[in-house]
C-alpha positions as a Python dict, from the first residue, in 0.01 Angstrom:
ca = {
    (1, 'M'): (0, 0, 0),
    (2, 'E'): (-350, 104, -92),
    (3, 'T'): (-409, 162, -464),
    (4, 'R'): (-709, 305, -641),
    (5, 'A'): (-769, 132, -970),
    (6, 'L'): (-889, 462, -1114),
    (7, 'Q'): (-519, 538, -1137),
    (8, 'T'): (-450, 282, -1403),
    (9, 'K'): (-75, 235, -1412),
    (10, 'P'): (-34, -130, -1518),
    (11, 'R'): (183, -386, -1345),
    (12, 'R'): (400, -566, -1597),
    (13, 'R'): (329, -935, -1619),
    (14, 'G'): (413, -1215, -1857),
    (15, 'R'): (268, -1192, -2205),
    (16, 'R'): (183, -1445, -2465),
    (17, 'D'): (359, -1425, -2801),
    (18, 'T'): (162, -1244, -3069),
    (19, 'P'): (137, -1396, -3417),
    (20, 'P'): (242, -1187, -3716),
    (21, 'V'): (-118, -1130, -3824),
    (22, 'N'): (-399, -1091, -3571),
    (23, 'T'): (-643, -827, -3685),
    (24, 'A'): (-957, -963, -3518),
    (25, 'P'): (-905, -1188, -3215),
    (26, 'D'): (-1227, -1359, -3117),
    (27, 'A'): (-1397, -1544, -2834),
    (28, 'F'): (-1209, -1868, -2909),
    (29, 'N'): (-868, -1741, -3025),
    (30, 'L'): (-616, -1715, -2742),
    (31, 'A'): (-323, -1616, -2963),
    (32, 'S'): (-337, -1250, -2862),
    (33, 'K'): (-139, -1037, -2625),
    (34, 'S'): (-218, -1084, -2259),
    (35, 'C'): (-464, -836, -2112),
    (36, 'D'): (-369, -941, -1760),
    (37, 'T'): (-283, -600, -1617),
    (38, 'T'): (-410, -390, -1329),
    (39, 'R'): (-763, -292, -1419),
    (40, 'F'): (-978, 13, -1405),
    (41, 'G'): (-1205, 20, -1103),
    (42, 'F'): (-1370, 230, -833),
    (43, 'L'): (-1278, 25, -526),
    (44, 'S'): (-944, 50, -349),
    (45, 'D'): (-781, -258, -198),
    (46, 'S'): (-900, -160, 149),
    (47, 'E'): (-1254, -98, 25),
    (48, 'I'): (-1261, -442, -138),
    (49, 'G'): (-1153, -587, 199),
    (50, 'A'): (-1421, -390, 383),
    (51, 'M'): (-1692, -502, 140),
    (52, 'R'): (-1574, -861, 171),
    (53, 'D'): (-1605, -842, 550),
    (54, 'R'): (-1952, -689, 524),
    (55, 'C'): (-2066, -978, 303),
    (56, 'F'): (-1952, -1235, 559),
    (57, 'E'): (-2116, -1032, 838),
    (58, 'L'): (-2447, -996, 653),
    (59, 'L'): (-2471, -1371, 584),
    (60, 'D'): (-2366, -1460, 938),
    (61, 'S'): (-2587, -1216, 1129),
    (62, 'Y'): (-2892, -1195, 900),
    (63, 'G'): (-2872, -1480, 649),
    (64, 'V'): (-3090, -1590, 359),
    (65, 'V'): (-3430, -1750, 309),
    (66, 'V'): (-3409, -2100, 158),
    (67, 'I'): (-3732, -2287, 76),
    (68, 'H'): (-3607, -2611, -80),
    (69, 'P'): (-3614, -2885, 192),
    (70, 'Q'): (-3302, -3067, 71),
    (71, 'A'): (-3109, -2741, 49),
    (72, 'R'): (-3219, -2636, 398),
    (73, 'E'): (-3118, -2970, 547),
    (74, 'A'): (-2779, -2955, 379),
    (75, 'L'): (-2716, -2604, 513),
    (76, 'I'): (-2818, -2697, 867),
    (77, 'R'): (-2594, -3006, 862),
    (78, 'A'): (-2308, -2783, 750),
    (79, 'G'): (-2353, -2544, 1043),
    (80, 'A'): (-2613, -2288, 932),
    (81, 'K'): (-2822, -2143, 1216),
    (82, 'P'): (-3185, -2028, 1219),
    (83, 'G'): (-3247, -1661, 1147),
    (84, 'R'): (-3515, -1431, 1276),
    (85, 'D'): (-3769, -1517, 1001),
    (86, 'A'): (-3927, -1844, 898),
    (87, 'D'): (-3703, -2036, 657),
    (88, 'R'): (-3414, -1792, 712),
    (89, 'L'): (-3072, -1944, 781),
    (90, 'R'): (-2752, -1770, 888),
    (91, 'L'): (-2435, -1885, 715),
    (92, 'P'): (-2116, -1889, 925),
    (93, 'P'): (-1810, -1727, 760),
    (94, 'E'): (-1616, -2054, 790),
    (95, 'L'): (-1873, -2228, 569),
    (96, 'V'): (-1868, -1952, 309),
    (97, 'K'): (-1488, -1950, 297),
    (98, 'E'): (-1478, -2329, 269),
    (99, 'A'): (-1716, -2312, -27),
    (100, 'L'): (-1505, -2045, -196),
    (101, 'E'): (-1187, -2248, -149),
    (102, 'T'): (-1329, -2565, -304),
    (103, 'T'): (-1511, -2405, -599),
    (104, 'P'): (-1321, -2466, -927),
    (105, 'K'): (-1140, -2154, -1046),
    (106, 'T'): (-1106, -2260, -1409),
    (107, 'F'): (-1322, -2478, -1633),
    (108, 'Q'): (-1454, -2518, -1985),
    (109, 'L'): (-1771, -2412, -2160),
    (110, 'C'): (-1782, -2645, -2459),
    (111, 'G'): (-1940, -2616, -2800),
    (112, 'K'): (-2090, -2906, -2989),
    (113, 'T'): (-1765, -2903, -3184),
    (114, 'P'): (-1425, -2835, -3021),
    (115, 'Q'): (-1358, -2523, -3227),
    (116, 'F'): (-1615, -2345, -3009),
    (117, 'D'): (-1474, -2458, -2673),
    (118, 'M'): (-1386, -2182, -2425),
    (119, 'T'): (-1180, -2184, -2109),
    (120, 'V'): (-1301, -1962, -1825),
    (121, 'P'): (-1114, -1747, -1737),
    (122, 'R'): (-946, -1692, -2074),
    (123, 'A'): (-572, -1755, -2072),
    (124, 'D'): (-502, -1408, -2210),
    (125, 'G'): (-700, -1235, -1935),
    (126, 'S'): (-964, -1087, -2165),
    (127, 'F'): (-1333, -1163, -2204),
    (128, 'I'): (-1597, -1384, -2365),
    (129, 'M'): (-1921, -1230, -2492),
    (130, 'R'): (-2267, -1385, -2492),
    (131, 'S'): (-2599, -1291, -2646),
    (132, 'G'): (-2883, -1129, -2454),
    (133, 'T'): (-3142, -1343, -2279),
    (134, 'G'): (-3487, -1295, -2134),
    (135, 'A'): (-3608, -1081, -2423),
    (136, 'H'): (-3982, -1090, -2492),
    (137, 'G'): (-3959, -871, -2803),
    (138, 'Y'): (-3780, -897, -3137),
    (139, 'V'): (-3678, -631, -3388),
    (140, 'D'): (-3688, -792, -3733),
    (141, 'P'): (-3368, -715, -3926),
    (142, 'R'): (-3554, -703, -4258),
    (143, 'D'): (-3764, -394, -4186),
    (144, 'A'): (-3695, -299, -3821),
    (145, 'S'): (-4053, -394, -3729),
    (146, 'Y'): (-4121, -507, -3373),
    (147, 'R'): (-4306, -822, -3270),
    (148, 'N'): (-4331, -1065, -2982),
    (149, 'L'): (-4033, -1300, -2992),
    (150, 'D'): (-4128, -1637, -3143),
    (151, 'L'): (-3957, -1961, -3245),
    (152, 'Q'): (-3865, -1822, -3587),
    (153, 'A'): (-3687, -1537, -3410),
    (154, 'V'): (-3498, -1792, -3197),
    (155, 'R'): (-3373, -1960, -3513),
    (156, 'E'): (-3267, -1624, -3656),
    (157, 'M'): (-3090, -1530, -3333),
    (158, 'A'): (-2903, -1860, -3344),
    (159, 'A'): (-2800, -1802, -3705),
    (160, 'V'): (-2670, -1450, -3648),
    (161, 'C'): (-2496, -1521, -3319),
    (162, 'S'): (-2333, -1836, -3457),
    (163, 'D'): (-2159, -1622, -3719),
    (164, 'L'): (-2035, -1347, -3485),
    (165, 'N'): (-1676, -1410, -3380),
    (166, 'Q'): (-1694, -1227, -3046),
    (167, 'I'): (-1995, -1424, -2920),
    (168, 'G'): (-1871, -1727, -2732),
    (169, 'Y'): (-2210, -1863, -2635),
    (170, 'I'): (-2579, -1803, -2685),
    (171, 'A'): (-2866, -1761, -2438),
    (172, 'H'): (-3219, -1869, -2519),
    (173, 'P'): (-3491, -1600, -2491),
    (174, 'F'): (-3853, -1608, -2378),
    (175, 'V'): (-4086, -1708, -2661),
    (176, 'H'): (-4450, -1644, -2745),
    (177, 'G'): (-4678, -1868, -2948),
    (178, 'V'): (-4624, -2166, -2716),
    (179, 'P'): (-4769, -2245, -2371),
    (180, 'E'): (-4631, -1976, -2139),
    (181, 'V'): (-4545, -2221, -1863),
    (182, 'T'): (-4324, -2427, -2096),
    (183, 'A'): (-4176, -2138, -2296),
    (184, 'D'): (-3828, -2217, -2165),
    (185, 'I'): (-3849, -2578, -2287),
    (186, 'H'): (-3958, -2473, -2637),
    (187, 'S'): (-3704, -2191, -2664),
    (188, 'F'): (-3404, -2388, -2538),
    (189, 'A'): (-3492, -2683, -2762),
    (190, 'E'): (-3502, -2454, -3065),
    (191, 'M'): (-3182, -2267, -2977),
    (192, 'T'): (-2964, -2569, -2902),
    (193, 'A'): (-3085, -2739, -3222),
    (194, 'H'): (-2965, -2448, -3438),
    (195, 'T'): (-2616, -2365, -3316),
    (196, 'N'): (-2288, -2546, -3254),
    (197, 'K'): (-2191, -2288, -2995),
    (198, 'H'): (-2232, -2334, -2620),
    (199, 'C'): (-2584, -2251, -2494),
    (200, 'W'): (-2687, -2085, -2169),
    (201, 'L'): (-2995, -2245, -2019),
    (202, 'Q'): (-3248, -2067, -1796),
    (203, 'P'): (-3538, -2273, -1652),
    (204, 'Y'): (-3856, -2078, -1577),
    (205, 'G'): (-4034, -2320, -1342),
    (206, 'K'): (-3941, -2597, -1099),
    (207, 'E'): (-4123, -2867, -1299),
    (208, 'N'): (-3936, -2756, -1611),
    (209, 'V'): (-3582, -2823, -1484),
    (210, 'E'): (-3589, -3196, -1559),
    (211, 'Y'): (-3711, -3140, -1917),
    (212, 'V'): (-3456, -2877, -2018),
    (213, 'M'): (-3176, -3087, -1868),
    (214, 'R'): (-3289, -3386, -2074),
    (215, 'I'): (-3283, -3173, -2388),
    (216, 'A'): (-2928, -3061, -2306),
    (217, 'A'): (-2821, -3425, -2268),
    (218, 'I'): (-2978, -3525, -2600),
    (219, 'A'): (-2810, -3234, -2780),
    (220, 'A'): (-2475, -3338, -2630),
    (221, 'G'): (-2511, -3698, -2744),
    (222, 'G'): (-2615, -3847, -2411),
    (223, 'E'): (-2576, -3788, -2038),
    (224, 'E'): (-2216, -3909, -2020),
    (225, 'A'): (-2125, -3696, -2320),
    (226, 'L'): (-2274, -3393, -2145),
    (227, 'R'): (-2076, -3466, -1829),
    (228, 'A'): (-1756, -3501, -2029),
    (229, 'R'): (-1816, -3193, -2243),
    (230, 'P'): (-2058, -2936, -2093),
    (231, 'I'): (-2216, -2789, -2406),
    (232, 'T'): (-2470, -2619, -2181),
    (233, 'S'): (-2437, -2414, -1865),
    (234, 'V'): (-2730, -2310, -1650),
    (235, 'I'): (-2843, -2002, -1461),
    (236, 'T'): (-2960, -2014, -1101),
    (237, 'C'): (-3099, -1694, -950),
    (238, 'S'): (-3158, -1536, -616),
    (239, 'F'): (-3487, -1365, -538),
    (240, 'S'): (-3372, -1029, -406),
    (241, 'P'): (-3343, -938, -129),
    (242, 'L'): (-3167, -1250, 4),
    (243, 'E'): (-3420, -1522, -80),
    (244, 'F'): (-3403, -1839, -291),
    (245, 'K'): (-3695, -2005, -466),
    (246, 'H'): (-3740, -2382, -469),
    (247, 'M'): (-3667, -2390, -842),
    (248, 'D'): (-3324, -2232, -820),
    (249, 'S'): (-3204, -2471, -551),
    (250, 'E'): (-3332, -2758, -765),
    (251, 'V'): (-3134, -2618, -1060),
    (252, 'I'): (-2816, -2646, -852),
    (253, 'I'): (-2892, -3008, -761),
    (254, 'Q'): (-2964, -3104, -1123),
    (255, 'A'): (-2658, -2918, -1253),
    (256, 'G'): (-2443, -3121, -1016),
    (257, 'K'): (-2573, -3445, -1167),
    (258, 'Y'): (-2451, -3335, -1509),
    (259, 'R'): (-2139, -3144, -1393),
    (260, 'M'): (-2293, -2845, -1564),
    (261, 'P'): (-2134, -2505, -1486),
    (262, 'L'): (-2358, -2272, -1287),
    (263, 'H'): (-2411, -1901, -1346),
    (264, 'A'): (-2500, -1776, -996),
    (265, 'C'): (-2710, -1475, -1084),
    (266, 'S'): (-2821, -1188, -863),
    (267, 'L'): (-3044, -918, -1016),
    (268, 'P'): (-3101, -655, -746),
    (269, 'S'): (-3248, -313, -828),
    (270, 'A'): (-3107, -9, -648),
    (271, 'G'): (-3391, 165, -469),
    (272, 'G'): (-3617, -140, -502),
    (273, 'T'): (-3472, -470, -385),
    (274, 'A'): (-3142, -316, -273),
    (275, 'P'): (-3023, 14, -124),
    (276, 'L'): (-3013, 315, -357),
    (277, 'T'): (-2635, 338, -368),
    (278, 'S'): (-2373, 156, -572),
    (279, 'A'): (-2212, 18, -257),
    (280, 'G'): (-2542, -113, -118),
    (281, 'L'): (-2639, -264, -453),
    (282, 'V'): (-2302, -442, -482),
    (283, 'L'): (-2328, -573, -126),
    (284, 'M'): (-2669, -725, -197),
    (285, 'A'): (-2552, -893, -518),
    (286, 'A'): (-2232, -1027, -362),
    (287, 'A'): (-2408, -1175, -57),
    (288, 'E'): (-2665, -1350, -276),
    (289, 'I'): (-2396, -1490, -506),
    (290, 'L'): (-2192, -1616, -211),
    (291, 'S'): (-2502, -1794, -82),
    (292, 'M'): (-2534, -1974, -415),
    (293, 'V'): (-2167, -2070, -400),
    (294, 'V'): (-2238, -2230, -61),
    (295, 'L'): (-2545, -2410, -194),
    (296, 'A'): (-2346, -2544, -489),
    (297, 'H'): (-2067, -2656, -254),
    (298, 'L'): (-2315, -2859, -49),
    (299, 'L'): (-2563, -2976, -314),
    (300, 'A'): (-2334, -3014, -618),
    (301, 'P'): (-1973, -3033, -491),
    (302, 'G'): (-1709, -2965, -751),
    (303, 'T'): (-1950, -2779, -980),
    (304, 'P'): (-1798, -2466, -1139),
    (305, 'V'): (-1973, -2145, -1033),
    (306, 'I'): (-1958, -1816, -1221),
    (307, 'A'): (-2051, -1503, -1024),
    (308, 'V'): (-2317, -1309, -1219),
    (309, 'P'): (-2406, -971, -1066),
    (310, 'L'): (-2658, -814, -1307),
    (311, 'M'): (-2704, -463, -1176),
    (312, 'F'): (-3017, -252, -1216),
    (313, 'T'): (-3115, 90, -1087),
    (314, 'L'): (-3473, 210, -1050),
    (315, 'D'): (-3550, 542, -1214),
    (316, 'M'): (-3701, 723, -915),
    (317, 'R'): (-3921, 935, -1143),
    (318, 'T'): (-4084, 649, -1334),
    (319, 'G'): (-4006, 326, -1147),
    (320, 'S'): (-3844, 178, -1459),
    (321, 'A'): (-3544, -50, -1418),
    (322, 'L'): (-3226, 71, -1590),
    (323, 'Q'): (-2918, -131, -1679),
    (324, 'S'): (-2708, 127, -1865),
    (325, 'C'): (-2740, 440, -1653),
    (326, 'P'): (-2419, 567, -1486),
    (327, 'E'): (-2521, 419, -1150),
    (328, 'S'): (-2571, 69, -1294),
    (329, 'V'): (-2248, 84, -1493),
    (330, 'Q'): (-2051, 194, -1187),
    (331, 'S'): (-2213, -79, -977),
    (332, 'A'): (-2130, -344, -1237),
    (333, 'S'): (-1766, -238, -1234),
    (334, 'M'): (-1754, -249, -854),
    (335, 'A'): (-1926, -588, -842),
    (336, 'V'): (-1674, -734, -1086),
    (337, 'Q'): (-1387, -604, -872),
    (338, 'L'): (-1534, -748, -554),
    (339, 'M'): (-1621, -1091, -691),
    (340, 'K'): (-1288, -1135, -870),
    (341, 'Q'): (-1041, -964, -638),
    (342, 'G'): (-1229, -1013, -313),
    (343, 'F'): (-1355, -1368, -361),
    (344, 'G'): (-1152, -1511, -651),
    (345, 'L'): (-1454, -1608, -862),
    (346, 'P'): (-1484, -1587, -1240),
    (347, 'T'): (-1731, -1310, -1309),
    (348, 'H'): (-2002, -1243, -1567),
    (349, 'T'): (-2219, -934, -1594),
    (350, 'Y'): (-2390, -720, -1855),
    (351, 'G'): (-2119, -595, -2088),
    (352, 'S'): (-2359, -463, -2346),
    (353, 'G'): (-2714, -337, -2361),
    (354, 'S'): (-2904, -12, -2337),
    (355, 'D'): (-3219, 135, -2189),
    (356, 'T'): (-3356, 271, -2517),
    (357, 'P'): (-3604, 61, -2719),
    (358, 'D'): (-3430, 100, -3056),
    (359, 'V'): (-3097, 63, -3236),
    (360, 'D'): (-3014, 431, -3221),
    (361, 'H'): (-2747, 682, -3119),
    (362, 'Q'): (-2836, 649, -2751),
    (363, 'A'): (-2808, 270, -2769),
    (364, 'M'): (-2458, 289, -2915),
    (365, 'A'): (-2340, 549, -2662),
    (366, 'E'): (-2473, 356, -2362),
    (367, 'R'): (-2342, 16, -2466),
    (368, 'A'): (-2001, 149, -2570),
    (369, 'M'): (-1954, 295, -2221),
    (370, 'L'): (-2082, -23, -2057),
    (371, 'T'): (-1868, -259, -2268),
    (372, 'Q'): (-1545, -72, -2212),
    (373, 'T'): (-1601, -9, -1842),
    (374, 'V'): (-1691, -367, -1756),
    (375, 'A'): (-1419, -516, -1976),
    (376, 'L'): (-1154, -296, -1817),
    (377, 'S'): (-1286, -390, -1474),
    (378, 'G'): (-1188, -750, -1550),
    (379, 'A'): (-1518, -928, -1622),
    (380, 'D'): (-1462, -1274, -1771),
    (381, 'I'): (-1796, -1278, -1956),
    (382, 'L'): (-1979, -979, -2103),
    (383, 'G'): (-2349, -1049, -2145),
    (384, 'G'): (-2625, -869, -2328),
    (385, 'I'): (-2518, -869, -2692),
    (386, 'G'): (-2810, -751, -2905),
    (387, 'Q'): (-3039, -654, -2619),
    (388, 'L'): (-3236, -330, -2599),
    (389, 'E'): (-3489, -171, -2364),
    (390, 'C'): (-3321, -295, -2046),
    (391, 'A'): (-3282, -657, -2163),
    (392, 'T'): (-3641, -702, -2282),
    (393, 'V'): (-3585, -681, -2661),
    (394, 'F'): (-3339, -852, -2897),
    (395, 'S'): (-3217, -705, -3225),
    (396, 'P'): (-2991, -904, -3464),
    (397, 'V'): (-2868, -576, -3615),
    (398, 'Q'): (-2769, -451, -3273),
    (399, 'A'): (-2593, -782, -3208),
    (400, 'V'): (-2375, -729, -3517),
    (401, 'L'): (-2291, -375, -3404),
    (402, 'D'): (-2212, -503, -3053),
    (403, 'N'): (-1981, -763, -3202),
    (404, 'E'): (-1787, -479, -3366),
    (405, 'V'): (-1764, -290, -3037),
    (406, 'G'): (-1639, -608, -2870),
    (407, 'T'): (-1366, -650, -3133),
    (408, 'M'): (-1255, -291, -3079),
    (409, 'V'): (-1246, -321, -2701),
    (410, 'R'): (-1054, -649, -2719),
    (411, 'K'): (-795, -482, -2943),
    (412, 'F'): (-788, -171, -2722),
    (413, 'M'): (-717, -379, -2411),
    (414, 'Q'): (-405, -545, -2552),
    (415, 'P'): (-111, -379, -2373),
    (416, 'A'): (123, -169, -2584),
    (417, 'D'): (483, -288, -2577),
    (418, 'V'): (737, -15, -2519),
    (419, 'S'): (1083, -115, -2637),
    (420, 'A'): (1350, -5, -2883),
    (421, 'E'): (1192, -239, -3136),
    (422, 'T'): (835, -110, -3098),
    (423, 'L'): (954, 252, -3091),
    (424, 'N'): (1136, 186, -3417),
    (425, 'W'): (1416, 368, -3244),
    (426, 'E'): (1690, 318, -3500),
    (427, 'E'): (1480, 449, -3787),
    (428, 'I'): (1358, 748, -3585),
    (429, 'L'): (1722, 849, -3537),
    (430, 'K'): (1786, 828, -3912),
    (431, 'V'): (1468, 975, -4068),
    (432, 'R'): (1548, 1256, -4311),
    (433, 'A'): (1387, 1600, -4307),
    (434, 'G'): (1046, 1576, -4471),
    (435, 'G'): (1070, 1197, -4451),
    (436, 'H'): (807, 938, -4360),
    (437, 'F'): (766, 579, -4243),
    (438, 'L'): (532, 452, -4515),
    (439, 'D'): (800, 235, -4673),
    (440, 'S'): (964, 137, -4345),
    (441, 'A'): (1026, -235, -4296),
    (442, 'H'): (883, -182, -3947),
    (443, 'T'): (556, -44, -4092),
    (444, 'L'): (532, -321, -4349),
    (445, 'A'): (584, -587, -4082),
    (446, 'L'): (314, -451, -3851),
    (447, 'C'): (53, -295, -4079),
    (448, 'R'): (-174, -602, -4081),
    (449, 'E'): (-201, -599, -3702),
    (450, 'Q'): (-420, -289, -3709),
    (451, 'F'): (-786, -325, -3624),
    (452, 'Q'): (-993, -340, -3941),
    (453, 'P'): (-1367, -285, -3900),
    (454, 'D'): (-1624, -526, -4032),
    (455, 'V'): (-1932, -302, -4044),
    (456, 'F'): (-1815, 32, -3905),
    (457, 'L'): (-1729, 283, -4179),
    (458, 'R'): (-1405, 464, -4263),
    (459, 'E'): (-1495, 615, -4598),
    (460, 'G'): (-1468, 972, -4712),
    (461, 'R'): (-1750, 1209, -4794),
    (462, 'D'): (-1754, 1137, -5170),
    (463, 'D'): (-1788, 761, -5126),
    (464, 'Y'): (-2042, 814, -4849),
    (465, 'E'): (-2262, 1028, -5073),
    (466, 'K'): (-2227, 783, -5365),
    (467, 'S'): (-2349, 501, -5140),
    (468, 'G'): (-2670, 691, -5066),
    (469, 'R'): (-2538, 773, -4719),
    (470, 'R'): (-2520, 410, -4621),
    (471, 'T'): (-2425, 373, -4253),
    (472, 'A'): (-2296, 102, -4021),
    (473, 'F'): (-2661, 18, -3945),
    (474, 'E'): (-2722, -90, -4306),
    (475, 'A'): (-2397, -286, -4314),
    (476, 'A'): (-2492, -463, -3990),
    (477, 'R'): (-2842, -539, -4120),
    (478, 'D'): (-2700, -691, -4439),
    (479, 'K'): (-2456, -905, -4240),
    (480, 'A'): (-2737, -1030, -4015),
    (481, 'L'): (-2956, -1119, -4312),
    (482, 'V'): (-2674, -1307, -4485),
    (483, 'S'): (-2631, -1520, -4170),
    (484, 'I'): (-3005, -1587, -4148),
    (485, 'K'): (-3028, -1686, -4513),
    (486, 'A'): (-2724, -1915, -4496),
    (487, 'A'): (-2828, -2104, -4181),
    (488, 'P'): (-2914, -2473, -4234),
    (489, 'E'): (-3291, -2506, -4215),
    (490, 'G'): (-3285, -2829, -4019),
    (491, 'G'): (-3036, -2705, -3763),
    (492, 'V'): (-2717, -2878, -3652),
    (493, 'L'): (-2852, -3190, -3478),
    (494, 'S'): (-2926, -3528, -3632),
    (495, 'A'): (-3278, -3631, -3727),
    (496, 'D'): (-3283, -3875, -3433),
    (497, 'Q'): (-3180, -3603, -3190),
    (498, 'R'): (-3446, -3367, -3325),
    (499, 'R'): (-3716, -3634, -3286),
    (500, 'E'): (-3604, -3717, -2934),
    (501, 'I'): (-3603, -3351, -2832),
    (502, 'A'): (-3949, -3303, -2987),
    (503, 'D'): (-4075, -3591, -2775),
    (504, 'V'): (-3935, -3427, -2459),
    (505, 'V'): (-4096, -3094, -2547),
    (506, 'A'): (-4431, -3264, -2610),
    (507, 'A'): (-4406, -3453, -2282),
    (508, 'G'): (-4330, -3129, -2100),
    (509, 'D'): (-4637, -2965, -2250),
    (510, 'R'): (-4859, -3259, -2157),
    (511, 'H'): (-4734, -3278, -1800),
    (512, 'I'): (-4672, -2916, -1701),
    (513, 'V'): (-4956, -2747, -1887),
    (514, 'E'): (-5205, -3002, -1756),
    (515, 'D'): (-5070, -2974, -1400),
    (516, 'V'): (-5102, -2597, -1409),
    (517, 'R'): (-5454, -2626, -1552),
    (518, 'T'): (-5560, -2854, -1269),
    (519, 'G'): (-5367, -2663, -1002),
    (520, 'A'): (-5125, -2950, -936),
    (521, 'A'): (-4816, -2740, -1013),
    (522, 'T'): (-4705, -2395, -910),
    (523, 'Q'): (-4506, -2226, -1184),
    (524, 'V'): (-4271, -1935, -1131),
    (525, 'I'): (-4209, -1740, -1453),
}
């Protein structure tokens, strides 16, 4: 029978036992009630099936452009046929389905220490959050001033995100003050040196892949240690519509050598690189992600692949890309449904973020809607913590506020038990006229399970006025600054590891910067 997920009557499934006290479950704590229920969504079962069929048809009849020679040869050997354009290959449905069947459905993202290990998908059916990436700008938590993001900002991001219990892993941003063509090498080296949490790696150029992978291996304690415990996962992207750069195919090959989980990322823009409808935008993202699943199957067999549809919509008045408008939020929800229910892949998309440039009322409204919608749609990973201005700016204060929203949504998603015990049925039948439940044994047993905010306020007017009208913003700023001040100056790696990483960074600068200067390398930023 066809069901629309907008009608959210949950199916009852098995639940995990809940401990007596669990006020703030986090990204690593699985001792919470199962969230594994029928989700909110816009697509019916039949629509998911129709979209699935369209994806197979698009890849089979039109295909994708693949530049990397090794990737092209592997696809042709596996049965791909030439398309109508140069370098375009058509992917038969049998190949796509084979890739989907053999792709691991569960795996670990490890921290440098086991306390930060995460299993994807989470056993309780809820989500992991990660910090924003790609930001070029930084809002200083001390005075809210804006500057280009630099290596000091990377260290501060690492410090704040390491202390936030909803953030499971951290993405490195773009940095200024270093050679532009090796910004990824500098930024990743700084980030992984200053956190024990898992790091998400994003190479910016094809010559850079080898260097950032070497840094990941050093931070893990060696290549074999990285293979055994993937403390880093890596993003590979499509070039919408339906093209793949040399670099991103090379990322898949290198990830396979290290058994490093892949985030297969599509970033189409409705009205620009994809049709101006939610359905067309989702189709584009899904087809590109499936192509990367096929490439991983052939180039790095056995490598875990996370579907990452990052959905944007062009503002037709200004040409600006938007990530938190209603169209993008709806598309993200639909993409999560399709990738999880239609193709059985763990899924990661923006679960926070806003289109405004500041930590303001609009930012909180947009990201609250985005976080709840995407979480209820079943996303395994919610990205974008701390990001503003359509993922181009990072704010530590916003990251603290996002962490609070994540805690609330995680608590909200835990199913409510309905039983004689949870109804407190016997006491309801005996309560006297004018009575209450303040001294009930039932109330005393459960009172510590309530959500208790960290930085959001619940004070009355008198206390608010006495505080000088201090808001959640000030509380979040103070929390961020405490984390920055308390962070170990030398980071979390040994002196030998730091020296070895510095040598790799210097070698990358010598090789890549010189090659670009002489025209020997073509960088894609």
